[in-house]
C-alpha positions in Angstrom: -11.0 -17.6 -21.5 -7.5 -18.2 -19.6 -4.9 -20.1 -21.0 -0.9 -21.0 -20.0 0.5 -20.5 -23.8 3.9 -21.5 -22.2 6.1 -20.9 -18.9 5.9 -17.4 -18.1 3.6 -16.8 -20.8 0.0 -16.5 -20.0 -3.4 -15.4 -22.8 -6.5 -13.7 -21.1 -9.1 -13.5 -24.1 -12.0 -11.2 -22.6 -15.2 -12.1 -24.8 -16.9 -9.5 -26.1 -19.5 -8.5 -28.8 -19.7 -5.0 -27.5 -17.1 -3.2 -29.2 -16.4 -2.9 -33.9 -12.9 -3.5 -32.9 -10.7 -5.9 -31.2 -8.1 -4.6 -28.9 -4.8 -6.6 -28.0 -2.0 -5.9 -25.0 1.1 -7.3 -25.0 2.7 -6.8 -21.3 6.2 -7.6 -21.0 6.6 -7.9 -16.8 10.5 -7.4 -15.4 11.9 -6.7 -12.3 12.0 -3.7 -11.1 15.5 -2.0 -11.9 16.2 1.3 -12.3 19.5 0.9 -14.4 17.2 -0.1 -16.7 14.5 2.4 -16.9 15.9 4.6 -19.9 16.8 1.3 -21.4 13.7 0.3 -21.8 11.7 3.2 -22.3 13.8 3.3 -25.2 13.1 -0.3 -26.7 9.8 1.1 -26.5 10.6 3.6 -28.3 12.4 2.0 -31.3 9.6 -0.7 -30.9 6.8 1.4 -31.5 8.6 3.0 -34.8 10.3 0.7 -36.5 11.1 -3.2 -37.8 13.0 -4.6 -40.9 10.0 -5.0 -42.8 8.6 -1.5 -41.7 11.9 0.4 -41.5 10.9 3.6 -41.6 7.9 5.2 -40.0 6.1 5.9 -42.6 6.0 2.5 -43.7 4.6 1.4 -40.1 2.1 4.3 -40.7 1.1 2.9 -43.9 0.6 -0.3 -42.9 -1.2 0.7 -40.5 -3.5 2.8 -42.6 -3.9 -0.5 -44.6 -5.3 -2.5 -41.8 -8.5 -0.5 -41.6 -6.8 2.1 -39.5 -5.7 0.0 -37.0 -3.6 1.8 -33.4 -0.3 0.4 -32.4 2.0 2.1 -29.8 4.1 1.5 -26.7 4.7 2.7 -23.8 6.3 2.1 -20.2 5.1 2.0 -16.6 5.8 0.4 -12.5 3.3 -2.0 -11.1 4.5 -3.1 -7.5 7.9 -4.1 -8.2 7.6 -4.5 -11.5 9.0 -2.9 -14.7 6.0 -2.9 -17.5 6.6 -2.6 -21.1 3.2 -2.8 -23.2 2.4 -3.1 -26.9 -1.4 -1.9 -27.9 -2.7 -2.8 -31.0 -6.4 -2.6 -31.6 -8.1 -2.8 -35.1 -11.4 -3.6 -37.1 -13.5 -6.6 -36.6 -13.6 -8.7 -39.7 -17.9 -8.5 -40.2 -16.7 -4.6 -40.4 -14.5 -5.1 -43.8 -15.6 -4.6 -47.2 -13.8 -7.6 -48.5 -14.5 -9.7 -45.0 -10.2 -9.6 -44.9 -8.5 -11.5 -42.0 -7.7 -8.0 -40.3 -6.6 -10.5 -37.3 -4.2 -12.1 -38.6 -2.9 -9.8 -40.9 -2.4 -7.7 -37.5 -0.9 -10.6 -35.3 1.5 -10.8 -38.2 2.5 -7.1 -38.0 2.5 -7.3 -34.2 5.0 -10.0 -34.8 6.7 -8.3 -36.8 7.3 -5.3 -35.1 8.4 -7.1 -31.5 10.8 -10.0 -33.2 11.9 -8.4 -35.7 14.1 -5.2 -35.0 15.7 -2.6 -37.7 19.3 -3.5 -36.9 22.4 -3.5 -38.6 25.9 -4.9 -37.4 24.1 -6.1 -34.1 22.7 -2.8 -33.1 19.4 -0.7 -34.3 20.2 1.1 -37.5 22.5 4.5 -35.7 20.7 7.4 -37.4 16.9 6.0 -36.6 18.4 5.5 -32.8 19.7 8.8 -32.5 16.7 10.3 -33.6 14.6 8.6 -31.1 16.6 9.1 -28.0 17.0 12.8 -29.4 13.1 12.7 -29.1 12.6 10.9 -25.5 15.3 13.1 -24.0 13.4 16.7 -26.0 9.8 14.9 -23.8 11.8 14.5 -21.1 13.6 18.1 -20.3 10.1 19.4 -21.4 8.7 17.4 -18.1 10.3 20.3 -16.3 7.9 22.8 -17.5 5.0 21.3 -15.9 5.2 22.2 -12.1 2.7 20.4 -11.2 4.4 17.2 -12.6 7.7 18.4 -11.0 5.7 18.9 -7.8 4.7 15.2 -7.5 8.0 14.1 -9.0 10.1 15.6 -6.3 7.1 14.3 -3.3 7.6 10.9 -5.1 11.9 11.5 -5.0 11.8 12.4 -1.3 9.0 10.1 -0.3 10.8 6.9 -1.5 14.2 8.6 -0.6 17.2 6.3 -0.7 15.2 3.4 -3.5 15.8 4.4 -7.1 13.8 2.1 -8.1 10.6 3.9 -6.9 11.7 7.3 -7.0 13.1 7.4 -10.4 11.4 7.8 -13.2 10.4 5.3 -15.6 11.5 6.5 -18.3 15.0 7.4 -17.1 16.6 11.3 -16.7 17.7 13.4 -19.7 21.4 12.5 -19.3 20.7 8.9 -18.9 18.8 8.6 -22.0 21.2 10.4 -23.7 24.5 7.8 -22.2 22.9 4.6 -23.7 24.4 2.7 -26.1 23.1 1.6 -29.1 24.3 -2.1 -28.7 23.2 -1.8 -25.2 19.5 -1.1 -26.0 18.9 -3.5 -28.1 20.8 -6.2 -25.9 17.8 -4.9 -23.4 15.5 -6.2 -25.8 17.2 -9.5 -26.5 16.8 -9.6 -22.6 13.2 -8.5 -22.6 11.8 -11.2 -25.6 13.9 -14.5 -23.5 12.9 -13.4 -20.2 10.2 -10.9 -19.2 6.8 -12.6 -18.0 4.5 -12.0 -20.7 0.7 -11.4 -20.3 -1.2 -11.5 -23.3 -5.1 -10.0 -23.4 -7.4 -9.8 -26.0 -10.8 -7.9 -25.8 -12.9 -9.5 -28.4 -14.7 -12.2 -30.2 -12.1 -15.0 -31.2 -12.9 -18.5 -32.7 -10.9 -21.7 -31.7 -8.4 -21.1 -34.8 -7.9 -17.4 -34.2 -7.2 -17.9 -30.6 -4.6 -20.9 -32.3 -3.2 -18.5 -34.9 -2.3 -16.1 -32.0 -0.3 -18.6 -30.5 1.5 -19.2 -33.6 2.7 -15.4 -34.1 3.2 -14.7 -30.7 5.3 -17.9 -30.1 6.9 -16.9 -27.0 9.8 -18.9 -25.8 9.4 -20.4 -21.9 10.7 -18.0 -19.2 10.5 -17.7 -15.3 7.0 -17.1 -13.6 7.5 -13.7 -11.5 3.9 -13.1 -11.0 3.8 -14.9 -6.9 6.5 -12.2 -6.1 4.5 -9.1 -7.3 4.0 -7.3 -3.7 7.0 -4.7 -3.3 9.4 -5.1 -0.2 9.9 -1.9 1.0 12.6 -0.3 2.9 12.3 2.3 5.5 13.1 5.8 5.1 12.8 9.0 7.4 10.5 11.8 7.3 11.1 14.3 4.3 10.0 17.7 4.3 11.7 20.3 1.8 10.8 23.8 -0.1 11.6 24.9 -3.4 10.8 28.3 -4.7 9.8 29.2 -7.9 8.5 32.9 -9.8 5.0 33.0 -10.0 2.1 33.7 -8.8 1.3 29.9 -7.5 2.4 27.2 -5.2 1.8 23.1 -5.2 1.2 21.8 -1.7 2.1 18.5 -2.1 2.0 15.5 0.7 2.5 11.8 0.8 1.3 9.6 3.5 2.1 6.1 4.4 -1.2 3.9 4.0 0.4 0.2 4.4 -2.8 -1.4 2.2 -2.3 -3.1 -0.8 -4.5 -4.0 -3.8 -6.2 -7.5 -2.2 -5.8 -7.1 1.4 -8.5 -7.4 3.6 -9.0 -3.6 4.1 -8.5 -2.6 0.2 -12.1 -1.6 -0.8 -12.2 0.8 2.1 -9.7 1.8 1.3 -10.4 3.0 -2.0 -13.7 4.7 -0.5 -11.6 6.6 2.1 -9.5 7.7 -0.6 -12.4 9.1 -2.9 -14.4 10.5 0.4 -11.0 12.2 1.2 -9.5 13.7 -2.3 -10.5 11.2 -5.0 -13.2 13.2 -6.6 -15.4 15.9 -6.5 -18.1 14.8 -4.0 -14.7 14.7 -1.8 -14.5 16.7 1.4 -11.0 18.2 0.4 -12.7 19.2 -2.9 -16.1 20.6 -1.0 -14.5 21.9 2.3 -10.8 23.6 1.2 -11.4 24.5 -2.8 -15.1 25.1 -2.9 -16.0 26.2 1.2 -12.9 28.3 1.8 -11.8 29.1 -1.9 -8.2 28.3 -0.9 -6.9 26.0 -3.5 -7.2 26.4 -7.5 -6.9 21.9 -7.5 -6.8 19.9 -4.8 -7.1 16.1 -4.7 -5.7 12.5 -3.4 -4.7 9.7 -5.4 -4.6 5.8 -3.5 -1.5 4.0 -4.7 -2.8 0.5 -4.2 0.4 -1.3 -5.5 3.0 0.3 -2.8 0.5 1.4 -0.2 0.7 5.6 0.0 -1.6 8.5 -0.7 -0.8 11.2 -2.6 -2.7 14.8 -2.0 -1.7 17.5 -4.5 -2.8 21.4 -4.5 -2.6 24.6 -6.2 -2.4 27.3 -3.2 -1.3 30.9 -2.5 2.1 30.4 -0.6 0.5 32.4 1.9 -2.4 30.3 2.9 0.2 26.9 3.0 -0.2 26.4 6.9 -4.4 26.7 6.3 -4.4 24.5 3.9 -2.2 21.6 5.5 -3.7 22.4 8.3 -7.3 21.5 6.6 -6.0 18.6 5.1 -4.9 17.1 8.6 -9.2 17.9 9.5 -10.3 16.1 6.5 -8.9 13.5 7.3 -9.6 13.5 11.0 -13.6 14.1 10.3 -12.8 10.9 8.6 -11.2 8.9 11.0 -14.5 10.8 13.4 -17.5 10.1 11.1 -17.9 13.7 11.6 -19.2 14.2 7.8 -23.3 13.3 5.9 -24.2 10.1 4.9 -25.6 11.3 2.1 -22.1 12.4 0.9 -20.8 8.6 2.0 -23.1 7.5 0.2 -22.4 9.3 -3.1 -19.0 8.7 -3.1 -19.4 4.9 -3.2 -22.5 5.8 -6.5 -19.8 7.5 -8.1 -17.4 4.8 -7.2 -19.6 2.4 -8.8 -20.6 4.0 -11.6 -17.0 4.9 -12.6 -15.9 1.2 -12.1 -19.3 0.5 -14.3 -18.4 3.1 -17.3 -14.4 1.6 -17.2 -16.1 -1.5 -19.5 -17.0 1.3 -22.5 -13.2 1.5 -22.6 -11.3 -1.7 -24.2 -8.3 -0.7 -23.0 -9.4 0.2 -19.4 -10.7 -3.3 -19.5 -7.7 -4.9 -20.3 -6.0 -3.1 -18.0 -7.9 -4.3 -15.1 -7.5 -7.8 -16.1 -4.2 -7.5 -16.3 -3.8 -5.8 -12.9 -6.4 -8.6 -11.9 -4.1 -11.2 -13.0 -1.1 -10.2 -11.7 -2.5 -9.9 -8.2 -4.5 -12.7 -8.4 -7.9 -10.8 -8.2 -11.1 -12.6 -9.7 -13.9 -10.7 -8.8 -17.3 -10.3 -11.0 -18.0 -6.7 -11.7 -21.2 -7.5 -9.1 -18.8 -8.8 -6.4 -16.4 -5.1 -7.1 -19.9 -3.3 -6.4 -20.7 -5.2 -3.4 -17.8 -4.6 -1.7 -17.8 -1.4 -2.6 -21.3 -1.5 -1.1 -20.6 -3.4 2.1 -17.8 -0.3 3.4 -19.2 1.4 6.4 -18.5 4.3 8.1 -16.4 2.4 11.1 -14.1 0.8 8.0 -13.5 4.2 7.0 -12.7 5.5 10.7 -10.2 2.5 10.7 -8.4 2.7 7.6 -8.0 6.5 7.8 -6.0 6.2 11.2 -3.7 4.1 9.2 -2.7 7.0 7.4 0.9 8.5 8.8 2.6 12.0 6.8 6.3 11.2 5.7 6.4 13.4 2.9 6.1 17.5 2.2 7.0 19.7 -0.6 6.2 23.5 -1.1 7.1 24.4 -4.7 6.5 28.1 -3.7 5.6 30.8 -6.3 7.2 34.4 -5.5 5.4 37.6 -6.7 8.3 38.9 -8.8 7.3 36.5 -11.6 
């Protein structure tokens, strides 16, 4: 059931009796603005941990325990040219409580409290709580630099989107940006989010008409502009980028990024999905088989297709001395797809694995709700059977066509030295 609650506020109830819990997401969707990344991340942190009524982490935890162990959290991410602040909650269905409590109504009341009533004093968050969460976020960001695989992918993204900070910068900002945040400015960002962001409320479970009314009562947002029709990004053109950095250690990271101008919902979208899977998106892929297994030249190697921004990223962990050979083999696998020189059985196995993976996502409430959200943003309205038919209909000719659209744009080598 899909419903427009008011201008810019949409409700999607995905009916299912498969689970013993009901899951909800409330997505605040705003324009992508790198100047606000750190502030929105802090809004999410404060919303998850404090409200006026539940003004400590302990009180939040106690209330969730009273709601039969409900889960609650927030996160931020990008999709296309949009910044999303997501609130997630799941709770047991009424039928599975001993006293037949109306858990949905109580959970909605808790959700509304955490969203609409920040713990504030003198027009800003309670300052010691703000400082604790800001320090925690800075500590988390600093810890990411120790993850070399993450660092290599981050640098590749920065090079690929050089001069385009909305896409190159992390959605949670940098440690410096977070530390520079002012308490009152973050609270103002919350107010702006509540007043102006487009809102998508998604629920997976079984709701009666009365319970749907309860959702609208508790989550009564004001009207706001509808931004969904403008979701596809208008990316600027930037030149090819290549960079080498050195680190102590044996293993190197070679990451490549290719222009791949096919977006979600485009005519060649399903061919792009299959092509990426065959190239390096799963264990049945050509890169995994020919580079990692056959030649033993990679500790790990994979490709990922970003269908909201139109590029393919390839990650690999290698020895520095093998860099040229690995890069040549990566291009060779792309050429094999272009020339259709790969086993028919491997092609069928990849498509079967994609279908099995798509089926299995419905075993996860959060993956199902995320799929509903993405489809809503991009106007996709395919049944499971239709999605599977689209995958099955992809041919080798289709893969050859889309593989020919790939153009190398970014090369980043985090080169390990043998003296550490």
